[in-house]
VOGUBA-317210 format. One record per residue: residue in one letter; x, z, y of N, C-alpha, C in turn. Coordinates in steps of 0.05 Angstrom, whole numbers, padded with zeros to 5 digits, always signed. Layout:
VOGUBA-317210
AXZYXZYXZY...
//
This chain:
VOGUBA-317210
M+02639+01085+01789+02612+01081+01800+02613+01058+01821N+02594+01039+01818+02595+01017+01837+02584+01025+01864T+02589+01008+01884+02582+01015+01911+02552+01018+01915A+02536+01000+01902+02507+01001+01905+02495+01027+01894R+02505+01035+01871+02495+01060+01858+02503+01084+01875A+02527+01084+01886+02536+01106+01902+02518+01108+01928L+02511+01085+01939+02494+01085+01963+02467+01096+01956R+02456+01088+01933+02429+01098+01925+02429+01128+01922L+02450+01139+01909+02452+01167+01906+02455+01182+01932A+02470+01170+01951+02473+01183+01977+02447+01183+01992L+02432+01161+01990+02406+01160+02004+02386+01180+01991W+02387+01182+01964+02370+01202+01951+02376+01230+01960F+02402+01236+01962+02410+01263+01970+02401+01269+01999V+02404+01250+02017+02396+01254+02045+02366+01258+02046S+02351+01241+02032+02322+01243+02033+02312+01269+02021T+02326+01279+02001+02319+01305+01989+02322+01327+02010L+02344+01327+02025+02348+01347+02046+02327+01345+02068L+02320+01320+02075+02301+01316+02097+02273+01323+02090F+02264+01317+02066+02236+01319+02059+02229+01341+02040A+02248+01355+02031+02242+01378+02013+02227+01399+02028G+02212+01415+02013+02197+01437+02026+02216+01458+02036P+02205+01479+02050+02222+01500+02061+02235+01516+02039V+02259+01525+02045+02274+01542+02026+02269+01571+02033W+02257+01585+02014+02250+01613+02019+02273+01631+02009A+02282+01649+02026+02306+01665+02019+02300+01695+02020F+02274+01702+02019+02267+01730+02019+02279+01745+01996Q+02281+01771+01999+02291+01788+01978+02269+01806+01968S+02263+01805+01942+02242+01822+01931+02254+01843+01913Q+02246+01868+01915+02257+01889+01899+02236+01909+01892V+02239+01922+01869+02221+01944+01861+02235+01970+01865V+02222+01988+01880+02233+02014+01886+02216+02036+01874S+02227+02060+01872+02212+02083+01863+02209+02103+01886I+02184+02110+01892+02178+02127+01916+02165+02153+01906P+02177+02176+01911+02166+02201+01901+02142+02210+01918S+02125+02225+01905+02103+02238+01919+02104+02268+01914A+02109+02283+01936+02109+02312+01933+02080+02322+01929A+02061+02307+01942+02033+02315+01940+02022+02313+01911M+02033+02294+01896+02023+02290+01868+02044+02297+01847R+02068+02305+01857+02090+02312+01839+02095+02290+01818Q+02095+02265+01828+02101+02242+01811+02117+02222+01828T+02128+02202+01814+02141+02180+01827+02127+02154+01819F+02123+02138+01839+02109+02113+01834+02126+02089+01843K+02120+02066+01831+02135+02042+01839+02122+02028+01863A+02138+02013+01877+02129+01996+01899+02145+01971+01899T+02133+01949+01906+02148+01924+01911+02153+01921+01941V+02178+01916+01948+02185+01912+01976+02197+01884+01979V+02188+01869+01998+02198+01843+02004+02211+01843+02031L+02237+01836+02033+02252+01836+02058+02255+01807+02066P+02252+01801+02092+02257+01773+02101+02286+01766+02099D+02291+01740+02098+02319+01730+02096+02337+01741+02117D+02327+01743+02142+02345+01752+02164+02350+01782+02163Y+02337+01796+02145+02344+01824+02141+02373+01827+02131G+02380+01809+02112+02407+01810+02101+02427+01792+02114R+02418+01771+02128+02436+01752+02139+02441+01755+02169G+02423+01769+02182+02426+01771+02211+02440+01796+02221D+02434+01804+02244+02446+01828+02257+02440+01852+02240P+02461+01866+02230+02456+01890+02214+02443+01913+02228A+02440+01911+02254+02427+01932+02269+02397+01925+02275Q+02390+01900+02267+02363+01891+02272+02342+01907+02256R+02320+01914+02269+02299+01928+02255+02274+01911+02255F+02256+01916+02235+02234+01899+02230+02207+01914+02228P+02185+01901+02236+02159+01913+02232+02152+01912+02202V+02133+01929+02195+02126+01931+02166+02096+01927+02162I+02088+01912+02142+02060+01909+02134+02057+01921+02106Y+02039+01940+02103+02033+01952+02077+02009+01938+02066V+02011+01928+02041+01990+01912+02029+01981+01926+02003L+01955+01933+02001+01945+01949+01979+01931+01932+01958H+01934+01939+01933+01920+01924+01912+01892+01935+01907G+01877+01921+01890+01850+01929+01884+01848+01947+01860S+01823+01953+01852+01818+01970+01829+01829+01957+01804G+01843+01974+01788+01855+01964+01763+01881+01951+01766G+01891+01948+01791+01916+01934+01796+01939+01952+01799D+01962+01941+01807+01986+01957+01812+02003+01943+01832H+02028+01953+01836+02045+01943+01857+02054+01914+01853T+02051+01903+01829+02060+01876+01823+02039+01855+01829D+02014+01863+01834+01992+01844+01836+01996+01822+01857W+02004+01830+01881+02005+01811+01902+02027+01790+01898T+02051+01799+01889+02072+01780+01885+02068+01762+01860A+02053+01773+01841+02048+01758+01817+02026+01737+01820N+02008+01742+01839+01984+01725+01841+01981+01710+01867S+02000+01713+01885+01997+01699+01911+02025+01692+01922P+02026+01675+01942+02052+01668+01954+02059+01687+01977I+02051+01712+01975+02055+01731+01997+02084+01734+02005A+02102+01733+01986+02130+01739+01992+02142+01719+02012R+02132+01695+02012+02142+01675+02031+02136+01683+02060L+02115+01698+02064+02106+01706+02091+02126+01725+02104A+02142+01739+02088+02163+01756+02099+02183+01739+02115D+02191+01717+02103+02209+01699+02117+02196+01686+02141R+02172+01676+02138+02158+01661+02159+02154+01678+02184Y+02147+01703+02180+02140+01720+02202+02160+01742+02208H+02182+01743+02193+02204+01762+02198+02195+01791+02196V+02180+01797+02175+02169+01824+02172+02177+01834+02144I+02176+01860+02141+02180+01873+02115+02152+01877+02103L+02149+01870+02078+02123+01874+02064+02127+01896+02043V+02109+01915+02043+02110+01937+02023+02084+01938+02008M+02086+01935+01981+02063+01936+01964+02065+01960+01945P+02054+01983+01953+02056+02007+01937+02037+02007+01913D+02043+02024+01894+02024+02028+01872+02004+02050+01880G+01979+02043+01880+01959+02061+01890+01940+02072+01868G+01949+02070+01843+01932+02080+01821+01910+02060+01815H+01900+02061+01791+01880+02042+01782+01853+02046+01795E+01845+02071+01799+01818+02076+01809+01818+02099+01830S+01839+02099+01847+01843+02121+01865+01825+02120+01890W+01818+02095+01898+01804+02090+01923+01821+02099+01947Y+01846+02105+01942+01865+02112+01964+01856+02135+01981I+01842+02154+01969+01833+02178+01984+01847+02203+01973D+01846+02224+01988+01853+02251+01978+01827+02263+01967S+01825+02263+01941+01799+02271+01929+01796+02301+01928P+01774+02312+01937+01768+02341+01934+01759+02347+01906F+01755+02326+01889+01745+02330+01862+01767+02327+01841D+01790+02316+01849+01812+02312+01831+01838+02319+01846S+01849+02342+01839+01872+02352+01853+01897+02335+01850Q+01897+02317+01830+01919+02300+01825+01916+02273+01839S+01895+02270+01854+01891+02244+01868+01894+02249+01898R+01918+02244+01908+01925+02248+01936+01937+02223+01947Y+01923+02201+01943+01934+02175+01950+01934+02168+01979E+01916+02181+01995+01917+02176+02023+01942+02189+02035T+01948+02213+02027+01973+02226+02035+01997+02210+02026Y+01996+02201+02001+02019+02186+01990+02024+02160+02005I+02004+02143+02007+02008+02117+02021+02012+02121+02051G+01995+02137+02063+01994+02138+02092+02016+02155+02104A+02029+02172+02088+02050+02190+02099+02076+02188+02083E+02074+02194+02057+02099+02195+02041+02112+02168+02037V+02097+02147+02032+02108+02120+02029+02120+02111+02055V+02105+02115+02077+02115+02106+02103+02141+02120+02110S+02142+02146+02106+02167+02161+02112+02190+02151+02095W+02185+02146+02070+02206+02137+02052+02216+02110+02060V+02198+02092+02066+02206+02065+02074+02222+02066+02100D+02213+02082+02119+02228+02084+02145+02256+02096+02140A+02259+02113+02120+02285+02126+02115+02304+02107+02100H+02293+02088+02085+02310+02072+02067+02313+02043+02076F+02298+02034+02096+02300+02006+02106+02302+02006+02136R+02311+01984+02148+02313+01982+02176+02286+01974+02189T+02269+01994+02191+02242+01989+02201+02241+01996+02231L+02221+01985+02244+02213+01994+02270+02193+02017+02265A+02202+02041+02267+02186+02064+02258+02167+02074+02280T+02149+02056+02288+02129+02063+02308+02101+02053+02299K+02081+02065+02309+02053+02056+02304+02050+02027+02310E+02061+02018+02333+02057+01991+02342+02070+01970+02324A+02088+01978+02307+02102+01960+02289+02094+01964+02260R+02071+01977+02255+02062+01980+02227+02033+01970+02225A+02028+01957+02203+02001+01947+02196+01995+01954+02167I+01969+01956+02161+01961+01961+02133+01936+01945+02127T+01936+01933+02103+01913+01917+02094+01911+01919+02064G+01891+01906+02053+01888+01906+02024+01863+01891+02015L+01861+01887+01989+01838+01873+01979+01819+01891+01963S+01793+01887+01966+01773+01901+01951+01775+01932+01955M+01781+01947+01934+01786+01975+01937+01809+01980+01957G+01828+01963+01957+01851+01965+01975+01843+01959+02004G+01822+01942+02008+01812+01938+02035+01798+01963+02046F+01783+01976+02028+01771+02002+02036+01793+02021+02043G+01813+02023+02025+01835+02043+02028+01851+02038+02054A+01856+02013+02060+01871+02006+02084+01856+02016+02109L+01831+02010+02111+01815+02018+02134+01811+02048+02135R+01807+02061+02112+01804+02090+02112+01829+02104+02120I+01852+02095+02110+01878+02107+02118+01883+02103+02147A+01878+02079+02157+01883+02073+02185+01866+02091+02203L+01841+02095+02196+01824+02112+02212+01832+02141+02211D+01841+02150+02188+01849+02178+02185+01876+02184+02196K+01893+02163+02199+01920+02166+02209+01924+02147+02232P+01909+02151+02254+01911+02131+02276+01938+02132+02291G+01954+02152+02287+01980+02153+02299+02001+02139+02283T+01994+02129+02259+02013+02116+02241+02012+02086+02242F+01987+02075+02243+01984+02046+02241+01971+02035+02266G+01984+02014+02277+01973+02001+02301+01954+01978+02295A+01954+01969+02270+01937+01947+02262+01928+01951+02233A+01904+01942+02227+01893+01946+02200+01876+01922+02193G+01873+01917+02167+01857+01895+02158+01844+01900+02131S+01826+01883+02124+01812+01885+02098+01805+01857+02089M+01809+01851+02064+01801+01826+02051+01782+01833+02028S+01757+01822+02030+01737+01828+02010+01734+01858+02005G+01736+01873+02027+01737+01902+02025+01711+01915+02015A+01714+01936+01999+01690+01951+01990+01685+01972+02012V+01674+01962+02035+01672+01979+02058+01649+01999+02056D+01633+01997+02035+01612+02017+02030+01613+02025+02001P+01628+02045+01994+01631+02054+01966+01604+02061+01953R+01584+02067+01969+01558+02074+01958+01545+02051+01943A+01555+02027+01948+01546+02003+01933+01562+01999+01908C+01581+02017+01903+01600+02014+01880+01597+02037+01860E+01574+02049+01859+01571+02073+01842+01577+02067+01812D+01575+02042+01804+01579+02036+01776+01608+02029+01770E+01625+02028+01790+01653+02022+01786+01667+02043+01769P+01682+02035+01749+01695+02055+01731+01712+02075+01747G+01708+02100+01742+01725+02121+01753+01720+02129+01782I+01701+02115+01796+01697+02122+01824+01686+02150+01828D+01668+02159+01809+01657+02186+01813+01678+02207+01808R+01700+02201+01795+01721+02220+01791+01734+02229+01817V+01735+02210+01836+01748+02216+01862+01728+02221+01884F+01704+02209+01882+01683+02214+01903+01663+02235+01895G+01663+02243+01870+01644+02263+01861+01618+02249+01852N+01600+02265+01841+01574+02254+01833+01559+02243+01857P+01549+02218+01856+01537+02206+01880+01511+02220+01889A+01498+02233+01871+01473+02248+01878+01480+02275+01890R+01497+02290+01878+01504+02317+01887+01522+02317+01912H+01538+02296+01914+01558+02295+01936+01554+02270+01954A+01529+02264+01959+01522+02240+01975+01534+02241+02002A+01536+02265+02014+01547+02267+02041+01576+02259+02042F+01591+02265+02021+01619+02257+02020+01622+02227+02018W+01605+02214+02001+01605+02185+01999+01599+02172+02026T+01579+02183+02039+01570+02171+02065+01592+02175+02086R+01604+02199+02087+01624+02205+02108+01648+02187+02105N+01655+02179+02081+01679+02162+02076+01674+02132+02077A+01648+02124+02077+01642+02095+02078+01652+02084+02105I+01664+02062+02105+01675+02050+02130+01652+02042+02148I+01630+02032+02137+01608+02023+02154+01595+02046+02169T+01597+02071+02158+01587+02094+02173+01608+02107+02190S+01633+02097+02188+01655+02108+02205+01663+02089+02227A+01647+02068+02232+01654+02047+02250+01661+02058+02278R+01647+02078+02287+01652+02088+02314+01680+02100+02317Q+01692+02109+02295+01719+02120+02296+01739+02100+02306F+01734+02074+02302+01753+02054+02311+01755+02054+02342E+01735+02065+02355+01734+02066+02384+01758+02082+02395Q+01764+02104+02382+01786+02122+02392+01813+02116+02378A+01812+02100+02356+01836+02096+02340+01856+02076+02353H+01845+02058+02370+01862+02038+02383+01878+02023+02363I+01864+02011+02344+01876+01995+02322+01868+01966+02325D+01887+01948+02324+01881+01919+02322+01869+01914+02294L+01845+01903+02294+01829+01903+02269+01822+01874+02261T+01826+01868+02235+01818+01842+02224+01805+01846+02197I+01782+01833+02194+01766+01836+02169+01757+01809+02161D+01759+01803+02135+01748+01778+02125+01736+01781+02097C+01719+01763+02090+01706+01764+02063+01696+01736+02056G+01696+01730+02030+01686+01704+02021+01656+01704+02022V+01644+01680+02028+01615+01678+02031+01601+01682+02004S+01616+01678+01982+01604+01682+01955+01612+01709+01943D+01624+01726+01959+01633+01752+01949+01609+01772+01949Y+01609+01789+01928+01587+01808+01927+01589+01830+01948F+01612+01832+01962+01615+01851+01984+01609+01840+02011V+01601+01814+02012+01598+01801+02038+01576+01815+02055K+01555+01824+02043+01533+01836+02058+01542+01862+02073S+01557+01879+02059+01567+01903+02072+01588+01897+02093N+01603+01876+02089+01623+01868+02110+01608+01858+02134R+01586+01844+02131+01570+01834+02153+01559+01858+02169V+01549+01878+02154+01539+01902+02167+01560+01915+02184L+01584+01918+02173+01606+01930+02188+01612+01914+02213H+01614+01888+02210+01619+01870+02232+01598+01873+02254E+01572+01874+02246+01551+01877+02266+01552+01904+02280R+01560+01925+02266+01562+01951+02278+01585+01952+02298L+01607+01939+02291+01630+01938+02309+01623+01923+02335I+01607+01902+02332+01598+01887+02355+01580+01904+02373A+01561+01918+02360+01542+01935+02375+01557+01957+02390L+01579+01966+02378+01594+01988+02391+01614+01977+02411G+01617+01951+02413+01636+01939+02432+01665+01942+02424I+01670+01944+02397+01697+01949+02387+01710+01922+02381P+01732+01915+02394+01745+01889+02389+01755+01887+02360H+01750+01864+02348+01760+01860+02321+01759+01830+02315D+01774+01822+02295+01773+01794+02285+01757+01795+02259Y+01738+01777+02257+01721+01776+02233+01718+01747+02224A+01721+01742+02198+01718+01715+02187+01705+01716+02160E+01689+01696+02155+01679+01690+02128+01688+01662+02121R+01699+01659+02097+01708+01634+02088+01697+01627+02061P+01697+01602+02052+01687+01596+02026+01703+01611+02005G+01690+01621+01984+01704+01635+01963+01690+01660+01954G+01700+01671+01932+01689+01696+01921+01710+01717+01919H+01705+01735+01900+01723+01758+01896+01745+01750+01876T+01762+01732+01886+01782+01720+01869+01809+01718+01882W+01830+01714+01866+01857+01710+01877+01859+01685+01893A+01843+01665+01886+01844+01640+01901+01837+01646+01930Y+01817+01664+01934+01809+01671+01961+01830+01688+01975W+01840+01709+01961+01859+01728+01973+01886+01715+01979S+01894+01696+01963+01919+01681+01968+01918+01666+01994N+01895+01657+02001+01891+01643+02026+01887+01663+02049A+01872+01684+02044+01865+01703+02065+01890+01718+02076I+01909+01724+02058+01932+01739+02066+01948+01725+02087R+01948+01698+02087+01963+01683+02107+01952+01688+02135Y+01926+01689+02137+01913+01694+02163+01918+01723+02172Q+01917+01741+02153+01921+01769+02160+01949+01774+02170V+01969+01763+02156+01997+01768+02165+02001+01754+02192L+01990+01731+02197+01991+01719+02223+01979+01737+02244F+01956+01749+02238+01943+01767+02257+01961+01791+02263F+01973+01803+02243+01991+01826+02247+02016+01818+02263S+02027+01795+02257+02050+01786+02272+02044+01783+02301T+02020+01772+02307+02011+01769+02335+02008+01797+02348S+01997+01816+02333+01994+01843+02343+02021+01855+02349F+02041+01851+02332+02068+01862+02337+02079+01850+02362R+02075+01824+02366+02085+01810+02390+02072+01820+02415H+02046+01825+02414+02032+01836+02437+02042+01863+02445N+02054+01877+02426+02064+01904+02431+02094+01903+02437G+02105+01879+02442+02132+01877+02452+02153+01869+02432W+02146+01864+02407+02166+01856+02387+02169+01826+02387H+02194+01817+02383+02200+01789+02381+02217+01784+02356P+02211+01764+02341+02228+01758+02317+02257+01753+02325P+02275+01758+02306+02304+01755+02312+02311+01728+02324A+02298+01707+02315+02304+01680+02325+02298+01676+02354E+02279+01693+02364+02271+01691+02392+02285+01710+02411Q+02301+01728+02399+02315+01747+02416+02340+01736+02427V+02346+01744+02451+02371+01734+02465+02392+01756+02464
//
């Protein structure tokens, strides 16, 4: 090889190192988490940050639980968005459990086999804390989700205020009463005419006052072209009227993965900030 060609190759190699994008070293794995409440085992996708395996083996990490929407499963987020990279960027564990296709993440009084609030809010959390190096405190846990998962995240956070210190919703179905035509919703909520009180009691927009006592760092967003934007605005206005601190945003977009792939970046940043305010610091900042 002549000297000029060797020099060109050396310059190409150096420029590649200098200008290449970030190298993501997160670890993604699929685990099986049993549910005593439903006598079944469900899959979950867990993403560990790079420093989980490379850093101090005693280091513990905050956890963000991210719920899928109706008809989805535990693979949706990693298959359709760059969410896994956020584990590295913010030094957090991400857990994406399987919440059933049309469960609405509630413990249904109408379907004894639908106990997804207990599963996600208690059984999954306990299992993750037992199998990974988590910071097992309310202040180091957050939960969010999209659409049906946005409803589920807020409902679970409200019903289990001692478990989650932060909660979020992206394009959340915060008023299920506007979703009566959704496939399977009446199976878990009951007939909307005969069981209207149950529908109303579980709607997030009618539960807004509960956030007053829950002491949850709250973030909500929705696309301006989303069919759920009106109910999200109502929730936002009620939270303002009640004087409940929260982060609210509307951005261009609809009920699509293009919107959620962007929204999740802001949500994880919000949760990371919440963890920091509660005394956690990423491994790189610890002395």
